[in-house]
Biopython code that builds the backbone (N, CA, C, O; Angstrom):
import numpy as np
from Bio.PDB.StructureBuilder import StructureBuilder

atoms = [
    (1, "MET", "N", (-14.963, 0.603, 10.337)),
    (1, "MET", "CA", (-14.500, -0.139, 9.178)),
    (1, "MET", "C", (-13.607, -1.275, 9.640)),
    (1, "MET", "O", (-12.693, -1.077, 10.440)),
    (2, "GLU", "N", (-13.874, -2.442, 9.140)),
    (2, "GLU", "CA", (-13.122, -3.628, 9.520)),
    (2, "GLU", "C", (-12.005, -3.877, 8.509)),
    (2, "GLU", "O", (-12.221, -3.766, 7.302)),
    (3, "PHE", "N", (-10.820, -4.212, 8.996)),
    (3, "PHE", "CA", (-9.683, -4.459, 8.129)),
    (3, "PHE", "C", (-9.682, -5.902, 7.650)),
    (3, "PHE", "O", (-10.072, -6.811, 8.382)),
    (4, "THR", "N", (-9.240, -6.102, 6.416)),
    (4, "THR", "CA", (-9.128, -7.452, 5.872)),
    (4, "THR", "C", (-7.861, -8.108, 6.409)),
    (4, "THR", "O", (-7.008, -7.448, 7.002)),
    (5, "LYS", "N", (-7.753, -9.393, 6.198)),
    (5, "LYS", "CA", (-6.556, -10.133, 6.609)),
    (5, "LYS", "C", (-5.318, -9.560, 5.918)),
    (5, "LYS", "O", (-4.259, -9.437, 6.534)),
    (6, "GLU", "N", (-5.457, -9.209, 4.631)),
    (6, "GLU", "CA", (-4.349, -8.666, 3.870)),
    (6, "GLU", "C", (-3.923, -7.291, 4.402)),
    (6, "GLU", "O", (-2.731, -6.995, 4.479)),
    (7, "GLN", "N", (-4.898, -6.457, 4.767)),
    (7, "GLN", "CA", (-4.587, -5.134, 5.312)),
    (7, "GLN", "C", (-3.882, -5.260, 6.658)),
    (7, "GLN", "O", (-2.948, -4.510, 6.942)),
    (8, "LYS", "N", (-4.322, -6.199, 7.485)),
    (8, "LYS", "CA", (-3.672, -6.425, 8.776)),
    (8, "LYS", "C", (-2.240, -6.912, 8.587)),
    (8, "LYS", "O", (-1.335, -6.481, 9.303)),
    (9, "LEU", "N", (-2.035, -7.806, 7.627)),
    (9, "LEU", "CA", (-0.689, -8.310, 7.350)),
    (9, "LEU", "C", (0.210, -7.192, 6.848)),
    (9, "LEU", "O", (1.357, -7.076, 7.279)),
    (10, "LEU", "N", (-0.299, -6.375, 5.946)),
    (10, "LEU", "CA", (0.485, -5.257, 5.428)),
    (10, "LEU", "C", (0.891, -4.314, 6.556)),
    (10, "LEU", "O", (2.034, -3.859, 6.596)),
    (11, "GLN", "N", (-0.022, -4.018, 7.467)),
    (11, "GLN", "CA", (0.304, -3.148, 8.594)),
    (11, "GLN", "C", (1.380, -3.787, 9.484)),
    (11, "GLN", "O", (2.283, -3.101, 9.963)),
    (12, "GLN", "N", (1.276, -5.078, 9.696)),
    (12, "GLN", "CA", (2.269, -5.793, 10.500)),
    (12, "GLN", "C", (3.651, -5.698, 9.842)),
    (12, "GLN", "O", (4.651, -5.478, 10.525)),
    (13, "ILE", "N", (3.703, -5.863, 8.538)),
    (13, "ILE", "CA", (4.967, -5.803, 7.802)),
    (13, "ILE", "C", (5.570, -4.401, 7.887)),
    (13, "ILE", "O", (6.759, -4.250, 8.167)),
    (14, "VAL", "N", (4.755, -3.383, 7.647)),
    (14, "VAL", "CA", (5.245, -2.003, 7.685)),
    (14, "VAL", "C", (5.716, -1.644, 9.089)),
    (14, "VAL", "O", (6.776, -1.039, 9.250)),
    (15, "GLN", "N", (4.948, -2.007, 10.094)),
    (15, "GLN", "CA", (5.321, -1.705, 11.486)),
    (15, "GLN", "C", (6.659, -2.344, 11.837)),
    (15, "GLN", "O", (7.511, -1.710, 12.460)),
    (16, "LYS", "N", (6.842, -3.599, 11.437)),
    (16, "LYS", "CA", (8.096, -4.306, 11.704)),
    (16, "LYS", "C", (9.259, -3.624, 10.982)),
    (16, "LYS", "O", (10.348, -3.496, 11.542)),
    (17, "ALA", "N", (9.031, -3.189, 9.742)),
    (17, "ALA", "CA", (10.091, -2.506, 8.985)),
    (17, "ALA", "C", (10.465, -1.176, 9.630)),
    (17, "ALA", "O", (11.633, -0.790, 9.617)),
    (18, "TRP", "N", (9.485, -0.473, 10.193)),
    (18, "TRP", "CA", (9.777, 0.793, 10.882)),
    (18, "TRP", "C", (10.618, 0.551, 12.127)),
    (18, "TRP", "O", (11.487, 1.358, 12.457)),
    (19, "GLU", "N", (10.367, -0.546, 12.812)),
    (19, "GLU", "CA", (11.007, -0.816, 14.100)),
    (19, "GLU", "C", (12.324, -1.588, 13.995)),
    (19, "GLU", "O", (13.154, -1.510, 14.902)),
    (20, "ASP", "N", (12.526, -2.327, 12.911)),
    (20, "ASP", "CA", (13.655, -3.255, 12.808)),
    (20, "ASP", "C", (14.384, -3.038, 11.479)),
    (20, "ASP", "O", (13.901, -3.460, 10.427)),
    (21, "GLN", "N", (15.537, -2.385, 11.529)),
    (21, "GLN", "CA", (16.291, -2.067, 10.321)),
    (21, "GLN", "C", (16.778, -3.315, 9.583)),
    (21, "GLN", "O", (16.851, -3.318, 8.354)),
    (22, "VAL", "N", (17.108, -4.367, 10.322)),
    (22, "VAL", "CA", (17.558, -5.613, 9.688)),
    (22, "VAL", "C", (16.408, -6.217, 8.883)),
    (22, "VAL", "O", (16.594, -6.622, 7.735)),
    (23, "PHE", "N", (15.215, -6.278, 9.491)),
    (23, "PHE", "CA", (14.044, -6.792, 8.775)),
    (23, "PHE", "C", (13.745, -5.922, 7.553)),
    (23, "PHE", "O", (13.441, -6.438, 6.477)),
    (24, "LYS", "N", (13.833, -4.609, 7.723)),
    (24, "LYS", "CA", (13.564, -3.682, 6.624)),
    (24, "LYS", "C", (14.478, -3.982, 5.433)),
    (24, "LYS", "O", (14.013, -4.015, 4.293)),
    (25, "GLN", "N", (15.754, -4.197, 5.682)),
    (25, "GLN", "CA", (16.687, -4.496, 4.593)),
    (25, "GLN", "C", (16.377, -5.854, 3.974)),
    (25, "GLN", "O", (16.445, -6.010, 2.755)),
    (26, "GLU", "N", (16.035, -6.844, 4.812)),
    (26, "GLU", "CA", (15.659, -8.164, 4.288)),
    (26, "GLU", "C", (14.412, -8.044, 3.413)),
    (26, "GLU", "O", (14.317, -8.697, 2.374)),
    (27, "LEU", "N", (13.466, -7.217, 3.827)),
    (27, "LEU", "CA", (12.228, -7.010, 3.081)),
    (27, "LEU", "C", (12.517, -6.375, 1.717)),
    (27, "LEU", "O", (11.909, -6.748, 0.714)),
    (28, "ILE", "N", (13.431, -5.430, 1.685)),
    (28, "ILE", "CA", (13.814, -4.786, 0.425)),
    (28, "ILE", "C", (14.541, -5.787, -0.479)),
    (28, "ILE", "O", (14.263, -5.865, -1.675)),
    (29, "ASP", "N", (15.470, -6.550, 0.100)),
    (29, "ASP", "CA", (16.295, -7.479, -0.680)),
    (29, "ASP", "C", (15.527, -8.717, -1.151)),
    (29, "ASP", "O", (15.702, -9.166, -2.284)),
    (30, "SER", "N", (14.683, -9.260, -0.285)),
    (30, "SER", "CA", (13.970, -10.504, -0.606)),
    (30, "SER", "C", (12.605, -10.492, 0.079)),
    (30, "SER", "O", (12.436, -11.105, 1.133)),
    (31, "PRO", "N", (11.625, -9.794, -0.514)),
    (31, "PRO", "CA", (10.330, -9.590, 0.149)),
    (31, "PRO", "C", (9.601, -10.870, 0.546)),
    (31, "PRO", "O", (9.102, -10.973, 1.666)),
    (32, "VAL", "N", (9.536, -11.837, -0.349)),
    (32, "VAL", "CA", (8.784, -13.062, -0.049)),
    (32, "VAL", "C", (9.419, -13.794, 1.134)),
    (32, "VAL", "O", (8.720, -14.211, 2.057)),
    (33, "ALA", "N", (10.732, -13.947, 1.106)),
    (33, "ALA", "CA", (11.424, -14.650, 2.193)),
    (33, "ALA", "C", (11.250, -13.909, 3.524)),
    (33, "ALA", "O", (11.037, -14.537, 4.562)),
    (34, "ALA", "N", (11.339, -12.588, 3.494)),
    (34, "ALA", "CA", (11.198, -11.801, 4.727)),
    (34, "ALA", "C", (9.784, -11.913, 5.294)),
    (34, "ALA", "O", (9.612, -12.035, 6.507)),
    (35, "ILE", "N", (8.778, -11.874, 4.432)),
    (35, "ILE", "CA", (7.390, -11.981, 4.895)),
    (35, "ILE", "C", (7.113, -13.379, 5.429)),
    (35, "ILE", "O", (6.449, -13.535, 6.454)),
    (36, "GLU", "N", (7.619, -14.395, 4.739)),
    (36, "GLU", "CA", (7.433, -15.761, 5.219)),
    (36, "GLU", "C", (8.118, -15.971, 6.570)),
    (36, "GLU", "O", (7.583, -16.652, 7.445)),
    (37, "LYS", "N", (9.293, -15.388, 6.731)),
    (37, "LYS", "CA", (10.009, -15.480, 8.013)),
    (37, "LYS", "C", (9.216, -14.783, 9.116)),
    (37, "LYS", "O", (9.125, -15.298, 10.231)),
    (38, "LEU", "N", (8.642, -13.621, 8.817)),
    (38, "LEU", "CA", (7.868, -12.867, 9.804)),
    (38, "LEU", "C", (6.608, -13.613, 10.224)),
    (38, "LEU", "O", (6.293, -13.691, 11.411)),
    (39, "THR", "N", (5.891, -14.161, 9.248)),
    (39, "THR", "CA", (4.597, -14.781, 9.536)),
    (39, "THR", "C", (4.705, -16.256, 9.900)),
    (39, "THR", "O", (3.803, -16.811, 10.528)),
    (40, "GLY", "N", (5.810, -16.893, 9.505)),
    (40, "GLY", "CA", (5.938, -18.328, 9.732)),
    (40, "GLY", "C", (5.086, -19.146, 8.781)),
    (40, "GLY", "O", (4.900, -20.345, 8.987)),
    (41, "GLU", "N", (4.568, -18.508, 7.743)),
    (41, "GLU", "CA", (3.714, -19.187, 6.765)),
    (41, "GLU", "C", (4.255, -18.957, 5.360)),
    (41, "GLU", "O", (4.882, -17.936, 5.075)),
    (42, "LYS", "N", (3.998, -19.934, 4.487)),
    (42, "LYS", "CA", (4.396, -19.784, 3.089)),
    (42, "LYS", "C", (3.464, -18.774, 2.429)),
    (42, "LYS", "O", (2.245, -18.838, 2.586)),
    (43, "LEU", "N", (4.056, -17.848, 1.694)),
    (43, "LEU", "CA", (3.297, -16.825, 0.983)),
    (43, "LEU", "C", (2.824, -17.406, -0.341)),
    (43, "LEU", "O", (3.624, -17.938, -1.111)),
    (44, "ASN", "N", (1.537, -17.308, -0.607)),
    (44, "ASN", "CA", (0.960, -17.872, -1.813)),
    (44, "ASN", "C", (0.624, -16.756, -2.794)),
    (44, "ASN", "O", (-0.495, -16.244, -2.813)),
    (45, "LEU", "N", (1.610, -16.387, -3.607)),
    (45, "LEU", "CA", (1.383, -15.365, -4.629)),
    (45, "LEU", "C", (0.786, -16.003, -5.871)),
    (45, "LEU", "O", (1.189, -17.096, -6.269)),
    (46, "PRO", "N", (-0.178, -15.320, -6.486)),
    (46, "PRO", "CA", (-0.714, -15.846, -7.749)),
    (46, "PRO", "C", (0.401, -15.932, -8.796)),
    (46, "PRO", "O", (1.350, -15.147, -8.771)),
    (47, "GLU", "N", (0.275, -16.887, -9.707)),
    (47, "GLU", "CA", (1.275, -17.070, -10.755)),
    (47, "GLU", "C", (1.437, -15.784, -11.552)),
    (47, "GLU", "O", (0.458, -15.143, -11.935)),
    (48, "GLY", "N", (2.682, -15.425, -11.792)),
    (48, "GLY", "CA", (2.976, -14.223, -12.567)),
    (48, "GLY", "C", (3.043, -12.947, -11.734)),
    (48, "GLY", "O", (3.329, -11.878, -12.274)),
    (49, "LYS", "N", (2.784, -13.037, -10.431)),
    (49, "LYS", "CA", (2.834, -11.867, -9.554)),
    (49, "LYS", "C", (4.139, -11.875, -8.763)),
    (49, "LYS", "O", (4.693, -12.933, -8.464)),
    (50, "SER", "N", (4.613, -10.693, -8.435)),
    (50, "SER", "CA", (5.806, -10.561, -7.597)),
    (50, "SER", "C", (5.576, -9.402, -6.627)),
    (50, "SER", "O", (4.620, -8.639, -6.769)),
    (51, "ILE", "N", (6.446, -9.285, -5.664)),
    (51, "ILE", "CA", (6.369, -8.204, -4.685)),
    (51, "ILE", "C", (7.603, -7.344, -4.848)),
    (51, "ILE", "O", (8.720, -7.858, -4.902)),
    (52, "MET", "N", (7.407, -6.036, -4.926)),
    (52, "MET", "CA", (8.510, -5.099, -5.010)),
    (52, "MET", "C", (8.405, -4.163, -3.809)),
    (52, "MET", "O", (7.351, -3.576, -3.564)),
    (53, "VAL", "N", (9.482, -4.027, -3.072)),
    (53, "VAL", "CA", (9.507, -3.163, -1.892)),
    (53, "VAL", "C", (10.487, -2.038, -2.135)),
    (53, "VAL", "O", (11.628, -2.275, -2.533)),
    (54, "ARG", "N", (10.053, -0.828, -1.900)),
    (54, "ARG", "CA", (10.906, 0.357, -1.999)),
    (54, "ARG", "C", (10.848, 1.099, -0.670)),
    (54, "ARG", "O", (9.777, 1.273, -0.090)),
    (55, "ASP", "N", (11.986, 1.525, -0.205)),
    (55, "ASP", "CA", (12.057, 2.298, 1.031)),
    (55, "ASP", "C", (11.614, 3.727, 0.741)),
    (55, "ASP", "O", (12.283, 4.459, 0.011)),
    (56, "GLN", "N", (10.492, 4.111, 1.313)),
    (56, "GLN", "CA", (9.953, 5.453, 1.107)),
    (56, "GLN", "C", (9.849, 6.191, 2.442)),
    (56, "GLN", "O", (8.866, 6.882, 2.709)),
    (57, "THR", "N", (10.873, 6.034, 3.268)),
    (57, "THR", "CA", (10.820, 6.629, 4.602)),
    (57, "THR", "C", (11.490, 7.993, 4.687)),
    (57, "THR", "O", (11.463, 8.626, 5.742)),
    (58, "ASP", "N", (12.087, 8.453, 3.600)),
    (58, "ASP", "CA", (12.721, 9.775, 3.602)),
    (58, "ASP", "C", (11.633, 10.843, 3.656)),
    (58, "ASP", "O", (10.905, 11.039, 2.683)),
    (59, "LYS", "N", (11.521, 11.526, 4.778)),
    (59, "LYS", "CA", (10.454, 12.515, 4.976)),
    (59, "LYS", "C", (10.642, 13.779, 4.143)),
    (59, "LYS", "O", (9.733, 14.604, 4.058)),
    (60, "ALA", "N", (11.809, 13.939, 3.530)),
    (60, "ALA", "CA", (12.066, 15.106, 2.696)),
    (60, "ALA", "C", (11.570, 14.898, 1.261)),
    (60, "ALA", "O", (11.662, 15.801, 0.429)),
    (61, "VAL", "N", (11.051, 13.717, 0.982)),
    (61, "VAL", "CA", (10.606, 13.385, -0.364)),
    (61, "VAL", "C", (9.131, 13.000, -0.334)),
    (61, "VAL", "O", (8.690, 12.279, 0.561)),
    (62, "VAL", "N", (8.367, 13.485, -1.317)),
    (62, "VAL", "CA", (6.986, 13.040, -1.497)),
    (62, "VAL", "C", (7.018, 11.947, -2.556)),
    (62, "VAL", "O", (7.462, 12.177, -3.681)),
    (63, "TYR", "N", (6.552, 10.770, -2.199)),
    (63, "TYR", "CA", (6.564, 9.630, -3.101)),
    (63, "TYR", "C", (5.184, 9.476, -3.717)),
    (63, "TYR", "O", (4.166, 9.630, -3.042)),
    (64, "ILE", "N", (5.164, 9.172, -4.999)),
    (64, "ILE", "CA", (3.914, 8.928, -5.702)),
    (64, "ILE", "C", (3.971, 7.524, -6.274)),
    (64, "ILE", "O", (4.878, 7.198, -7.040)),
    (65, "ASN", "N", (3.013, 6.697, -5.911)),
    (65, "ASN", "CA", (2.922, 5.350, -6.426)),
    (65, "ASN", "C", (1.891, 5.341, -7.552)),
    (65, "ASN", "O", (0.749, 5.755, -7.354)),
    (66, "ILE", "N", (2.287, 4.876, -8.711)),
    (66, "ILE", "CA", (1.370, 4.785, -9.838)),
    (66, "ILE", "C", (0.947, 3.323, -9.959)),
    (66, "ILE", "O", (1.708, 2.499, -10.467)),
    (67, "PRO", "N", (-0.256, 2.998, -9.498)),
    (67, "PRO", "CA", (-0.712, 1.609, -9.555)),
    (67, "PRO", "C", (-1.158, 1.227, -10.962)),
    (67, "PRO", "O", (-1.335, 2.085, -11.827)),
    (68, "ALA", "N", (-1.332, -0.056, -11.171)),
    (68, "ALA", "CA", (-1.861, -0.528, -12.445)),
    (68, "ALA", "C", (-3.267, 0.031, -12.626)),
    (68, "ALA", "O", (-4.009, 0.204, -11.659)),
    (69, "GLU", "N", (-3.616, 0.307, -13.856)),
    (69, "GLU", "CA", (-4.948, 0.830, -14.144)),
    (69, "GLU", "C", (-5.978, -0.253, -13.842)),
    (69, "GLU", "O", (-5.833, -1.387, -14.299)),
    (70, "PRO", "N", (-7.010, 0.080, -13.081)),
    (70, "PRO", "CA", (-8.003, -0.936, -12.703)),
    (70, "PRO", "C", (-8.934, -1.270, -13.875)),
    (70, "PRO", "O", (-9.135, -0.462, -14.781)),
    (71, "ASN", "N", (-9.481, -2.457, -13.831)),
    (71, "ASN", "CA", (-10.506, -2.862, -14.781)),
    (71, "ASN", "C", (-11.847, -2.563, -14.132)),
    (71, "ASN", "O", (-12.368, -3.385, -13.378)),
    (72, "LEU", "N", (-12.404, -1.413, -14.412)),
    (72, "LEU", "CA", (-13.644, -0.982, -13.774)),
    (72, "LEU", "C", (-14.847, -1.793, -14.226)),
    (72, "LEU", "O", (-15.892, -1.761, -13.577)),
    (73, "ASP", "N", (-14.715, -2.523, -15.334)),
    (73, "ASP", "CA", (-15.824, -3.356, -15.789)),
    (73, "ASP", "C", (-16.102, -4.487, -14.811)),
    (73, "ASP", "O", (-17.239, -4.946, -14.701)),
    (74, "ASP", "N", (-15.071, -4.942, -14.098)),
    (74, "ASP", "CA", (-15.220, -6.054, -13.163)),
    (74, "ASP", "C", (-15.357, -5.605, -11.710)),
    (74, "ASP", "O", (-15.403, -6.442, -10.808)),
    (75, "LEU", "N", (-15.422, -4.299, -11.473)),
    (75, "LEU", "CA", (-15.468, -3.779, -10.115)),
    (75, "LEU", "C", (-16.876, -3.895, -9.547)),
    (75, "LEU", "O", (-17.837, -3.387, -10.124)),
    (76, "GLU", "N", (-16.982, -4.567, -8.415)),
    (76, "GLU", "CA", (-18.264, -4.660, -7.716)),
    (76, "GLU", "C", (-18.081, -4.066, -6.333)),
    (76, "GLU", "O", (-17.133, -4.410, -5.627)),
    (77, "LEU", "N", (-18.984, -3.175, -5.939)),
    (77, "LEU", "CA", (-18.921, -2.521, -4.645)),
    (77, "LEU", "C", (-19.972, -3.113, -3.713)),
    (77, "LEU", "O", (-21.078, -3.446, -4.138)),
    (78, "ASN", "N", (-19.611, -3.240, -2.430)),
    (78, "ASN", "CA", (-20.607, -3.678, -1.460)),
    (78, "ASN", "C", (-21.452, -2.468, -1.052)),
    (78, "ASN", "O", (-21.188, -1.352, -1.499)),
    (79, "GLU", "N", (-22.453, -2.678, -0.216)),
    (79, "GLU", "CA", (-23.372, -1.606, 0.174)),
    (79, "GLU", "C", (-22.652, -0.425, 0.831)),
    (79, "GLU", "O", (-22.945, 0.731, 0.528)),
    (80, "GLU", "N", (-21.706, -0.722, 1.734)),
    (80, "GLU", "CA", (-20.959, 0.334, 2.430)),
    (80, "GLU", "C", (-20.145, 1.165, 1.433)),
    (80, "GLU", "O", (-20.094, 2.391, 1.534)),
    (81, "GLN", "N", (-19.511, 0.489, 0.471)),
    (81, "GLN", "CA", (-18.722, 1.194, -0.535)),
    (81, "GLN", "C", (-19.613, 2.034, -1.447)),
    (81, "GLN", "O", (-19.250, 3.151, -1.817)),
    (82, "LEU", "N", (-20.780, 1.498, -1.810)),
    (82, "LEU", "CA", (-21.714, 2.256, -2.642)),
    (82, "LEU", "C", (-22.163, 3.534, -1.941)),
    (82, "LEU", "O", (-22.242, 4.594, -2.563)),
    (83, "GLU", "N", (-22.458, 3.431, -0.636)),
    (83, "GLU", "CA", (-22.870, 4.608, 0.138)),
    (83, "GLU", "C", (-21.741, 5.632, 0.212)),
    (83, "GLU", "O", (-21.979, 6.831, 0.066)),
    (84, "ALA", "N", (-20.510, 5.164, 0.438)),
    (84, "ALA", "CA", (-19.366, 6.075, 0.523)),
    (84, "ALA", "C", (-19.127, 6.750, -0.819)),
    (84, "ALA", "O", (-18.819, 7.941, -0.874)),
    (85, "PHE", "N", (-19.268, 5.986, -1.910)),
    (85, "PHE", "CA", (-19.072, 6.542, -3.240)),
    (85, "PHE", "C", (-20.132, 7.594, -3.537)),
    (85, "PHE", "O", (-19.825, 8.660, -4.071)),
    (86, "ALA", "N", (-21.361, 7.296, -3.193)),
    (86, "ALA", "CA", (-22.453, 8.241, -3.429)),
    (86, "ALA", "C", (-22.260, 9.507, -2.599)),
    (86, "ALA", "O", (-22.645, 10.593, -3.030)),
    (87, "GLY", "N", (-21.668, 9.377, -1.415)),
    (87, "GLY", "CA", (-21.432, 10.521, -0.548)),
    (87, "GLY", "C", (-20.135, 11.252, -0.851)),
    (87, "GLY", "O", (-19.835, 12.260, -0.211)),
    (88, "GLY", "N", (-19.361, 10.765, -1.812)),
    (88, "GLY", "CA", (-18.133, 11.439, -2.208)),
    (88, "GLY", "C", (-16.942, 11.152, -1.325)),
    (88, "GLY", "O", (-15.950, 11.879, -1.388)),
    (89, "THR", "N", (-17.002, 10.112, -0.497)),
    (89, "THR", "CA", (-15.887, 9.817, 0.400)),
    (89, "THR", "C", (-15.194, 8.512, 0.070)),
    (89, "THR", "O", (-14.351, 8.053, 0.841)),
    (90, "PHE", "N", (-15.527, 7.905, -1.052)),
    (90, "PHE", "CA", (-14.969, 6.601, -1.396)),
    (90, "PHE", "C", (-13.546, 6.723, -1.908)),
    (90, "PHE", "O", (-13.269, 7.531, -2.794)),
    (91, "LEU", "N", (-12.637, 5.919, -1.351)),
    (91, "LEU", "CA", (-11.276, 5.774, -1.880)),
    (91, "LEU", "C", (-11.186, 4.380, -2.462)),
    (91, "LEU", "O", (-11.482, 3.396, -1.785)),
    (92, "PHE", "N", (-10.776, 4.296, -3.724)),
    (92, "PHE", "CA", (-10.646, 2.994, -4.339)),
    (92, "PHE", "C", (-9.600, 2.186, -3.592)),
    (92, "PHE", "O", (-8.638, 2.758, -3.079)),
    (93, "PRO", "N", (-9.762, 0.869, -3.516)),
    (93, "PRO", "CA", (-8.835, 0.035, -2.741)),
    (93, "PRO", "C", (-7.403, 0.103, -3.234)),
    (93, "PRO", "O", (-6.486, -0.206, -2.472)),
    (94, "TRP", "N", (-7.178, 0.492, -4.471)),
    (94, "TRP", "CA", (-5.814, 0.570, -4.998)),
    (94, "TRP", "C", (-5.221, 1.952, -4.801)),
    (94, "TRP", "O", (-4.045, 2.163, -5.097)),
    (95, "SER", "N", (-6.012, 2.902, -4.306)),
    (95, "SER", "CA", (-5.487, 4.259, -4.142)),
    (95, "SER", "C", (-4.639, 4.345, -2.890)),
    (95, "SER", "O", (-4.899, 3.664, -1.899)),
    (96, "GLY", "N", (-3.653, 5.164, -2.944)),
    (96, "GLY", "CA", (-2.762, 5.357, -1.803)),
    (96, "GLY", "C", (-3.198, 6.566, -0.999)),
    (96, "GLY", "O", (-4.292, 7.092, -1.200)),
    (97, "PRO", "N", (-2.353, 7.002, -0.098)),
    (97, "PRO", "CA", (-2.692, 8.163, 0.717)),
    (97, "PRO", "C", (-2.772, 9.425, -0.118)),
    (97, "PRO", "O", (-2.100, 9.555, -1.142)),
    (98, "ILE", "N", (-3.588, 10.336, 0.326)),
    (98, "ILE", "CA", (-3.703, 11.620, -0.344)),
    (98, "ILE", "C", (-2.857, 12.613, 0.427)),
    (98, "ILE", "O", (-3.059, 12.813, 1.624)),
    (99, "PHE", "N", (-1.905, 13.239, -0.262)),
    (99, "PHE", "CA", (-0.973, 14.139, 0.388)),
    (99, "PHE", "C", (-1.488, 15.570, 0.346)),
    (99, "PHE", "O", (-2.114, 15.976, -0.633)),
    (100, "PRO", "N", (-1.230, 16.333, 1.396)),
    (100, "PRO", "CA", (-1.662, 17.737, 1.414)),
    (100, "PRO", "C", (-0.686, 18.616, 0.637)),
    (100, "PRO", "O", (0.152, 19.290, 1.236)),
    (101, "PHE", "N", (-0.788, 18.613, -0.682)),
    (101, "PHE", "CA", (0.079, 19.438, -1.508)),
    (101, "PHE", "C", (-0.233, 20.902, -1.282)),
    (101, "PHE", "O", (-1.384, 21.243, -1.007)),
    (102, "PRO", "N", (0.758, 21.785, -1.390)),
    (102, "PRO", "CA", (0.516, 23.204, -1.202)),
    (102, "PRO", "C", (-0.454, 23.728, -2.250)),
    (102, "PRO", "O", (-0.413, 23.298, -3.403)),
    (103, "THR", "N", (-1.310, 24.638, -1.868)),
    (103, "THR", "CA", (-2.293, 25.191, -2.805)),
    (103, "THR", "C", (-2.128, 26.711, -2.910)),
    (103, "THR", "O", (-3.068, 27.406, -3.295)),
    (104, "ASP", "N", (-0.946, 27.230, -2.572)),
    (104, "ASP", "CA", (-0.732, 28.672, -2.584)),
    (104, "ASP", "C", (-0.412, 29.213, -3.973)),
    (104, "ASP", "O", (-0.236, 30.419, -4.146)),
    (105, "GLY", "N", (-0.337, 28.320, -4.969)),
    (105, "GLY", "CA", (-0.048, 28.763, -6.325)),
    (105, "GLY", "C", (1.426, 29.008, -6.576)),
    (105, "GLY", "O", (1.807, 29.411, -7.675)),
    (106, "GLY", "N", (2.264, 28.773, -5.575)),
    (106, "GLY", "CA", (3.707, 29.026, -5.720)),
    (106, "GLY", "C", (4.365, 27.967, -6.576)),
    (106, "GLY", "O", (3.751, 26.969, -6.951)),
    (107, "ASP", "N", (5.625, 28.207, -6.874)),
    (107, "ASP", "CA", (6.392, 27.254, -7.676)),
    (107, "ASP", "C", (6.625, 25.984, -6.877)),
    (107, "ASP", "O", (6.799, 26.010, -5.658)),
    (108, "ARG", "N", (6.623, 24.886, -7.591)),
    (108, "ARG", "CA", (6.899, 23.602, -6.958)),
    (108, "ARG", "C", (8.114, 22.998, -7.630)),
    (108, "ARG", "O", (8.252, 23.072, -8.851)),
    (109, "GLN", "N", (8.984, 22.409, -6.854)),
    (109, "GLN", "CA", (10.180, 21.786, -7.414)),
    (109, "GLN", "C", (10.002, 20.279, -7.378)),
    (109, "GLN", "O", (9.435, 19.733, -6.431)),
    (110, "ALA", "N", (10.483, 19.621, -8.397)),
    (110, "ALA", "CA", (10.412, 18.161, -8.448)),
    (110, "ALA", "C", (11.632, 17.574, -7.810)),
    (110, "ALA", "O", (11.769, 16.352, -7.749)),
]
sb = StructureBuilder()
sb.init_structure("model")
sb.init_model(0)
sb.init_chain("A")
sb.init_seg("    ")
for serial, (resi, resn, name, xyz) in enumerate(atoms, 1):
    if name == "N":
        sb.init_residue(resn, " ", resi, " ")
    sb.init_atom(name, np.array(xyz, "f"), 0.0, 1.0, " ", f" {name:<3s}", serial, name[0])
structure = sb.get_structure()
């Protein structure tokens, strides 16, 4: 699977935040400025869009990101995505990681 330019940039940003606490704080405080400083390029966000960064590095907490509901009427899949979907292995591009929640039936605390 080949990564898009956006996926590569996101990985670069996350890696830098893991390694550099000063950058991480700048990213939280002013995401656009921090990303532009990292890449040396002006970030071109669509009108009406913003970037929100939250520090989710506390390993004692399971974080759940609730993305915007997708408009499935406009969703077009390429051949590789269609095959993955048909085989039951497709993850929508807006979906996050799947966490291994306990399945022992025990009580869970929030």
